[in-house]
N, C-alpha and C positions, 0 to 999 in steps of 0.2 A: 504494500500500501506506499501511496506518496505520502512521504513525511508531513506535506502541507495539508492533509486531509487528517492524519494523525492529528496533529496539531489543531484542528479544525473541531476534531471530535472531542478531545481532552476539555477544550475551551467551553465546548457545550453541556461536557457533565460538570463542569466548575459551576458553569451558568444557572443549572438548574438544580446543586446539590445548594447553592446558596439559596435562590427562593425558597427551596423546600425548607432548609432552615428558617429562612424570616420564616416562613406560616409555620413552620412546628413550635417558635416561640412563645405564639398566641393561643395553643392549642390545650387541654385541660391535661394532665396526668393520665397515663390509662392507671386502672386499680385494677386488673386482671392482668400482668403480668407475673410469670412467678417468680419468689425471691431464691435465688440459688446462692447457698454458701459450699463452698469447694476448698476442698483440701488437697493441697497437691503436694507428695512426697518428696517427690522428688526420688533419689538412689539413696534411701534412708529407710530403718526398721527393721526386724526381722518379725519370722511369727508369733514369738511372744512378746513380742513390744505390741505388735498390730493386732492380738485377742484382747491384752491387756487395754488397750487406748479405746477398742469397739465396747467391750465387757461396760466400759466408764460413760462412754458417750451418750446422751440423750439426745433427741428429734428436736427440733422447734416448731413450734406451732406455724402454721403458715410457711415455713421454708422449707424449700429442698437440701437435703444434704449431702453431699456426694463425698465420700473419702475416694479418693484416687492412688493407692498403693505401688511397687514395684510392680511387674507381669508377674512372678512369682509367688506373691503374698494375694495377688485377684481374688481365686477358688476359696482361699482358707476363710477369706474374708467375708465373701458373700454364703459361707456357710454359716457360719457364725451371727451374722445380723438375720438371715433368714430362719435358723434356730432360734435365735431370740425373739422371734417376732419386729424387731427393730424397723420401723421406718427411716430406712438410713443405703440410701445409691450406692453401689461401689461402680467406679468408671475405674478406666483407662486409661496411660499416660499418652501410649502413640497405638498406633495402627499401620499396617500396609494396606497399600493403596489398588494389591488384588488380591483376588480371590483366595487361589494358593502357588505354589510352585517354589523352587529351589532360591530361596528369597534367606537364608542364613540367620538367624540370628532376628526373624524378623514372627511377628504375631497378623494370623486374620482377623479377621472383623469378623466372619462366621466364629472363628473359635472363644473369640471373646464373649460374641452373644450368648455361646452354648456355655458359657463358665457363670453365666449369670452379669455380665454388667449391661449398666445402661448406658452410660456416658461413657466418651472419650473425648480427651482435649488431645487439641490437632492444632500445629503451623506454632505451639511455646518457641518464642525467643531461644531457647537453648536447642532446639530441635532446629531452629531455621542457623544457626549457628554453629553447630555442632555437626550438626546432620546435612546442611546445606540445603535443607527445604528451602525451597521457593514457592511463591503463590498457587501456580499448574500445579503443584505436589500437592500445596495443599487442598486443592478444590477435589483432584484426583479422592485423596483417606475421605473429605467429609463424606462423598459422593457413594463412597464404598462403604461407610459408617452407616448413613442411611438406609443403606440398600438393604443392610443387616439389622434395623431395626435399632440401631444406637444413635444414639444424636449427640451432633457435635457441637465442641467447647471449641468454638476456632479463638483463638490467640491472635491478636495485632498489637501492633505498638511500635513509637520511634527508638532510637538511637540518641544519645547526646546530640552525636554529631548533627542529626539529621534538626532534633530538636532545636539547637544552638544555631539551625542556619535556614529557621519558620519553613522548614518542611512538614510538620506534624499532616497536616488536613491534607497533601500531598500525597504522604504516605501512605496514609490512611487510608485512603479513597481507594489511590490503585492495591492495595493488598483486601480490602472491602470487597472492589471488583472481578480479582481475580478468583479471590475462593468464593466466588458466590454464583458465577457460571454456570448455570444452566442448571441453579437449584434454588428452591423456593423459599422466600424470604422468612416465612413462618417455620421452617424446619430445623433450625440452628439459634444457637445463643452464642453471644461474642461474649470476649471478654479484653477486654482494655487494657494491656501492662503491657507501660513506658518502661523501654530496654533499660535505659536511666535506672529508675528504682529498684527492678530487680534483687533483692539481694545483698543491696548497697546500704538498706536502714533509711534512704532517701525515699520522700512520697509527696507525688504531687499535691495540693492541696484541694481538700476538697471541691472548691468551688472551679478549680481550673479542672479536677476530673470531668465536670458536670458538665462546664462546657464541650471538652473533647467526647463526653457523652451524646451532650445533642445535636455534635455535628457528625458523630456516627449514626446517631438514628437520620438523621436529614441525607444520611448517604442510600442508607436505605431505605427512604422515603422516595427516593429516585428511582429507586429497584423497583417498590412495591406500596405504593401509596396507598394502599385499604390493610397494609398490616405490618407499619413499622412499628405502631405503637406498640405491637404486640410480643414484641423482643424484646428476650432480656438479655441486656447488657450489664456486664460483670466490671468491676475494674479489681485489677492485680497489681502488685509493685505496695511492697513491704506494708503491707495488711497486718495489723494487729490489734489489741484485743484496747488497746488505746488510742486509734486514731477509727475505728469502725464507725462509732454512732456519728463523726462526722461527714463520710461516706453516707452512712445510712440516712441523712436526710435530705439526700438530694434526690433530684425528683426522674432523673434518669441513669442511675446508679441503681441496679437490680440484685443486690447483693456485691457478693465480691471472690474471688479467688487465691487462695491462701496459701503461702508456701512457707517459710521458718515458723509461722504463728501456731501451724496447721500441727507442729509435731509433737507439740504439749496441750495433750487434753481441755487441761483447765484453760488454758489462753482461749482455745478454738473453741470451745463452749461459750466462753464472754460472747466470742464474736459472734455464735450463733443467737445466742439470747438478745442481742441489740438488736438484729433485723428480725427477731421472730413478732408475731405479732400478740398485742397483751402485754411485748414485754415492759 
Protein backbone atom coordinates (compact mmCIF):
# COMPACT_ATOMS: atom_id res chain seq x y z
CA UNK A 1 0.00 0.00 0.00
CA UNK A 2 1.22 3.49 -0.86
CA UNK A 3 2.73 5.29 2.14
CA UNK A 4 0.53 8.35 1.60
CA UNK A 5 -2.58 6.15 1.78
CA UNK A 6 -1.33 4.53 4.99
CA UNK A 7 -0.73 7.97 6.49
CA UNK A 8 -4.22 9.07 5.48
CA UNK A 9 -5.81 6.00 7.09
CA UNK A 10 -3.88 6.62 10.31
CA UNK A 11 -5.08 10.22 10.30
CA UNK A 12 -8.70 9.12 9.89
CA UNK A 13 -8.36 6.63 12.75
CA UNK A 14 -6.84 9.27 15.01
CA UNK A 15 -9.59 11.77 14.20
CA UNK A 16 -12.29 9.17 14.79
CA UNK A 17 -10.76 8.21 18.12
CA UNK A 18 -10.52 11.84 19.24
CA UNK A 19 -14.16 12.41 18.33
CA UNK A 20 -15.15 9.28 20.24
CA UNK A 21 -13.16 10.40 23.26
CA UNK A 22 -15.02 13.72 23.33
CA UNK A 23 -18.41 12.03 23.12
CA UNK A 24 -17.54 9.44 25.76
CA UNK A 25 -16.70 12.18 28.24
CA UNK A 26 -20.39 13.10 28.23
CA UNK A 27 -21.67 9.57 28.78
CA UNK A 28 -22.68 8.27 32.22
CA UNK A 29 -20.43 5.51 33.57
CA UNK A 30 -21.54 1.96 32.86
CA UNK A 31 -22.81 0.12 35.91
CA UNK A 32 -22.83 -3.36 34.43
CA UNK A 33 -19.16 -3.85 33.61
CA UNK A 34 -17.48 -6.70 35.42
CA UNK A 35 -14.88 -5.78 38.01
CA UNK A 36 -11.78 -7.98 37.96
CA UNK A 37 -9.03 -8.50 40.50
CA UNK A 38 -6.35 -10.63 38.86
CA UNK A 39 -3.23 -12.07 40.45
CA UNK A 40 -0.27 -12.56 38.12
CA UNK A 41 2.21 -14.64 40.08
CA UNK A 42 4.69 -14.76 37.22
CA UNK A 43 7.39 -17.36 38.03
CA UNK A 44 6.74 -17.61 41.76
CA UNK A 45 5.36 -20.09 44.34
CA UNK A 46 5.23 -23.88 44.60
CA UNK A 47 2.36 -26.30 45.21
CA UNK A 48 2.39 -25.91 48.98
CA UNK A 49 2.49 -22.11 48.71
CA UNK A 50 -0.38 -22.19 46.25
CA UNK A 51 -2.66 -24.36 48.34
CA UNK A 52 -1.98 -22.34 51.49
CA UNK A 53 -2.70 -19.11 49.61
CA UNK A 54 -5.96 -20.39 48.14
CA UNK A 55 -7.06 -21.81 51.49
CA UNK A 56 -6.88 -18.34 53.02
CA UNK A 57 -8.16 -16.39 50.01
CA UNK A 58 -11.79 -15.25 50.06
CA UNK A 59 -13.77 -14.12 47.06
CA UNK A 60 -15.18 -10.60 47.00
CA UNK A 61 -18.79 -9.60 46.52
CA UNK A 62 -19.39 -8.30 43.02
CA UNK A 63 -15.86 -8.86 41.71
CA UNK A 64 -14.31 -11.60 39.59
CA UNK A 65 -11.20 -12.91 41.32
CA UNK A 66 -8.73 -14.62 38.99
CA UNK A 67 -5.49 -16.24 40.14
CA UNK A 68 -2.85 -16.86 37.45
CA UNK A 69 -0.09 -19.12 38.79
CA UNK A 70 2.79 -20.65 36.79
CA UNK A 71 1.67 -23.35 34.36
CA UNK A 72 2.57 -26.42 36.50
CA UNK A 73 0.38 -25.06 39.32
CA UNK A 74 -2.75 -24.47 37.23
CA UNK A 75 -4.30 -27.92 37.66
CA UNK A 76 -3.69 -28.35 41.41
CA UNK A 77 -4.99 -24.80 41.93
CA UNK A 78 -8.14 -25.55 39.98
CA UNK A 79 -8.70 -28.84 41.82
CA UNK A 80 -8.42 -27.07 45.16
CA UNK A 81 -10.82 -24.17 44.49
CA UNK A 82 -13.26 -26.57 42.85
CA UNK A 83 -13.10 -28.96 45.79
CA UNK A 84 -13.67 -26.14 48.24
CA UNK A 85 -16.48 -24.60 46.15
CA UNK A 86 -14.67 -21.29 46.07
CA UNK A 87 -15.80 -18.75 43.49
CA UNK A 88 -12.24 -18.07 42.38
CA UNK A 89 -11.19 -18.40 38.75
CA UNK A 90 -7.90 -19.89 37.63
CA UNK A 91 -6.17 -18.29 34.65
CA UNK A 92 -3.03 -18.90 32.63
CA UNK A 93 -0.20 -16.44 32.08
CA UNK A 94 0.29 -17.37 28.43
CA UNK A 95 -1.05 -19.54 25.62
CA UNK A 96 0.22 -20.64 22.22
CA UNK A 97 -1.39 -19.41 19.04
CA UNK A 98 -1.60 -22.83 17.38
CA UNK A 99 -3.99 -25.70 18.15
CA UNK A 100 -1.19 -28.23 18.61
CA UNK A 101 2.13 -29.29 17.09
CA UNK A 102 5.89 -29.32 17.51
CA UNK A 103 6.16 -26.31 19.81
CA UNK A 104 8.43 -27.40 22.65
CA UNK A 105 7.60 -25.82 25.98
CA UNK A 106 4.34 -24.26 24.82
CA UNK A 107 0.78 -24.85 26.03
CA UNK A 108 -2.33 -25.16 23.87
CA UNK A 109 -5.52 -23.29 24.68
CA UNK A 110 -7.45 -26.56 24.50
CA UNK A 111 -5.31 -28.00 27.30
CA UNK A 112 -5.78 -24.90 29.46
CA UNK A 113 -9.52 -25.21 29.02
CA UNK A 114 -9.37 -28.94 29.73
CA UNK A 115 -7.73 -28.43 33.12
CA UNK A 116 -10.26 -25.80 34.12
CA UNK A 117 -8.79 -22.42 33.21
CA UNK A 118 -11.29 -19.68 32.42
CA UNK A 119 -8.99 -16.76 31.56
CA UNK A 120 -5.61 -16.18 29.98
CA UNK A 121 -3.21 -13.24 30.14
CA UNK A 122 -2.00 -12.36 26.64
CA UNK A 123 0.61 -9.84 25.50
CA UNK A 124 2.11 -9.00 28.88
CA UNK A 125 5.03 -6.62 28.47
CA UNK A 126 7.45 -9.26 29.72
CA UNK A 127 6.26 -11.61 26.97
CA UNK A 128 6.59 -8.81 24.43
CA UNK A 129 10.09 -8.02 25.65
CA UNK A 130 11.59 -11.46 26.32
CA UNK A 131 9.63 -13.61 23.87
CA UNK A 132 9.45 -10.88 21.20
CA UNK A 133 5.67 -11.12 20.89
CA UNK A 134 4.20 -8.45 18.65
CA UNK A 135 0.63 -7.29 18.06
CA UNK A 136 0.07 -9.91 15.36
CA UNK A 137 1.03 -12.73 17.75
CA UNK A 138 -1.15 -11.22 20.47
CA UNK A 139 -4.06 -11.20 18.02
CA UNK A 140 -3.54 -14.86 17.07
CA UNK A 141 -3.28 -15.90 20.72
CA UNK A 142 -6.46 -14.02 21.63
CA UNK A 143 -8.30 -15.72 18.77
CA UNK A 144 -7.03 -19.12 19.89
CA UNK A 145 -8.12 -18.44 23.48
CA UNK A 146 -11.59 -17.40 22.34
CA UNK A 147 -11.85 -20.44 20.09
CA UNK A 148 -11.41 -22.64 23.15
CA UNK A 149 -13.70 -20.69 25.46
CA UNK A 150 -11.07 -18.75 27.40
CA UNK A 151 -11.43 -15.04 28.14
CA UNK A 152 -8.34 -13.16 26.89
CA UNK A 153 -6.87 -10.52 29.17
CA UNK A 154 -4.99 -8.42 26.64
CA UNK A 155 -2.16 -6.33 28.07
CA UNK A 156 -1.12 -3.05 26.50
CA UNK A 157 1.17 -0.26 27.62
CA UNK A 158 3.97 2.13 26.72
CA UNK A 159 7.63 2.18 27.74
CA UNK A 160 9.23 5.06 29.63
CA UNK A 161 10.91 6.28 26.45
CA UNK A 162 7.60 6.27 24.57
CA UNK A 163 5.92 8.12 27.44
CA UNK A 164 8.65 10.77 27.51
CA UNK A 165 8.25 11.25 23.75
CA UNK A 166 4.47 11.74 24.16
CA UNK A 167 3.81 8.58 22.19
CA UNK A 168 1.47 6.89 24.70
CA UNK A 169 -1.76 7.30 22.73
CA UNK A 170 -0.10 6.34 19.46
CA UNK A 171 1.41 3.19 20.97
CA UNK A 172 -1.84 2.15 22.62
CA UNK A 173 -3.86 2.74 19.47
CA UNK A 174 -1.50 0.54 17.47
CA UNK A 175 -1.57 -2.20 20.10
CA UNK A 176 -5.37 -2.19 20.37
CA UNK A 177 -6.05 -2.16 16.64
CA UNK A 178 -3.48 -4.92 16.11
CA UNK A 179 -4.80 -7.10 18.92
CA UNK A 180 -8.45 -6.70 17.95
CA UNK A 181 -8.24 -7.50 14.24
CA UNK A 182 -11.13 -9.89 13.56
CA UNK A 183 -12.23 -9.99 17.21
CA UNK A 184 -15.49 -8.65 18.63
CA UNK A 185 -14.93 -5.96 21.25
CA UNK A 186 -17.14 -7.47 24.03
CA UNK A 187 -15.20 -10.75 23.98
CA UNK A 188 -12.07 -9.48 25.71
CA UNK A 189 -10.76 -7.80 28.83
CA UNK A 190 -8.02 -5.17 28.54
CA UNK A 191 -5.30 -4.42 31.05
CA UNK A 192 -3.37 -1.17 30.77
CA UNK A 193 0.08 -1.77 32.19
CA UNK A 194 2.50 1.09 31.64
CA UNK A 195 5.80 -0.73 31.19
CA UNK A 196 7.65 1.93 33.14
CA UNK A 197 5.55 1.12 36.23
CA UNK A 198 5.78 -2.69 36.25
CA UNK A 199 7.87 -3.96 39.13
CA UNK A 200 9.49 -0.56 39.65
CA UNK A 201 7.45 0.67 42.59
CA UNK A 202 6.39 3.57 40.39
CA UNK A 203 2.75 3.90 39.44
CA UNK A 204 0.62 6.21 37.36
CA UNK A 205 -1.56 8.49 39.42
CA UNK A 206 -5.20 7.48 39.51
CA UNK A 207 -6.10 10.56 37.48
CA UNK A 208 -3.47 9.78 34.86
CA UNK A 209 -4.61 6.17 34.65
CA UNK A 210 -8.24 7.31 34.29
CA UNK A 211 -7.31 9.59 31.41
CA UNK A 212 -5.54 6.75 29.60
CA UNK A 213 -8.38 4.30 30.31
CA UNK A 214 -10.86 6.78 28.85
CA UNK A 215 -8.67 7.03 25.78
CA UNK A 216 -8.51 3.22 25.47
CA UNK A 217 -12.29 3.10 25.66
CA UNK A 218 -12.51 5.73 22.93
CA UNK A 219 -10.43 3.50 20.65
CA UNK A 220 -12.77 0.62 21.43
CA UNK A 221 -15.68 2.95 20.70
CA UNK A 222 -14.18 3.60 17.29
CA UNK A 223 -14.17 -0.18 16.72
CA UNK A 224 -17.65 -0.80 18.16
CA UNK A 225 -19.65 2.18 19.40
CA UNK A 226 -22.40 -0.06 20.76
CA UNK A 227 -20.22 -2.17 23.05
CA UNK A 228 -17.20 -0.11 24.10
CA UNK A 229 -18.87 0.80 27.39
CA UNK A 230 -19.27 -2.89 28.23
CA UNK A 231 -15.56 -3.75 28.11
CA UNK A 232 -13.68 -4.09 31.39
CA UNK A 233 -10.38 -2.20 31.37
CA UNK A 234 -8.02 -2.99 34.24
CA UNK A 235 -5.02 -1.11 35.54
CA UNK A 236 -1.72 -2.79 36.30
CA UNK A 237 1.61 -1.35 37.32
CA UNK A 238 2.78 -1.56 40.94
CA UNK A 239 -0.76 -1.81 42.30
CA UNK A 240 -0.86 -2.52 46.04
CA UNK A 241 -3.17 -2.30 49.02
CA UNK A 242 -2.09 1.30 49.66
CA UNK A 243 -3.03 2.76 46.28
CA UNK A 244 -5.88 0.44 45.23
CA UNK A 245 -8.59 2.74 46.61
CA UNK A 246 -7.45 5.60 44.40
CA UNK A 247 -7.81 3.47 41.27
CA UNK A 248 -11.13 1.98 42.41
CA UNK A 249 -12.68 5.46 42.54
CA UNK A 250 -12.07 6.10 38.84
CA UNK A 251 -14.93 5.76 36.32
CA UNK A 252 -13.10 3.77 33.65
CA UNK A 253 -10.93 1.56 35.87
CA UNK A 254 -12.75 -1.74 36.22
CA UNK A 255 -10.30 -3.58 38.44
CA UNK A 256 -6.60 -4.31 38.60
CA UNK A 257 -4.00 -6.77 37.39
CA UNK A 258 -1.69 -7.26 40.36
CA UNK A 259 1.89 -8.51 40.30
CA UNK A 260 4.09 -8.42 43.39
CA UNK A 261 1.29 -7.52 45.82
CA UNK A 262 -0.65 -10.63 44.75
CA UNK A 263 2.01 -12.93 46.21
CA UNK A 264 0.96 -12.10 49.76
CA UNK A 265 -2.57 -13.22 50.51
CA UNK A 266 -3.20 -10.45 53.07
CA UNK A 267 -2.22 -7.74 50.60
CA UNK A 268 -4.22 -9.29 47.76
CA UNK A 269 -7.26 -9.73 50.01
CA UNK A 270 -7.19 -6.06 50.92
CA UNK A 271 -7.16 -5.11 47.24
CA UNK A 272 -10.14 -7.36 46.62
CA UNK A 273 -11.98 -5.73 49.52
CA UNK A 274 -11.43 -2.27 48.05
CA UNK A 275 -13.19 -3.19 44.79
CA UNK A 276 -15.83 -5.47 46.31
CA UNK A 277 -19.34 -4.08 46.37
CA UNK A 278 -20.49 -3.07 49.78
CA UNK A 279 -16.90 -2.77 51.03
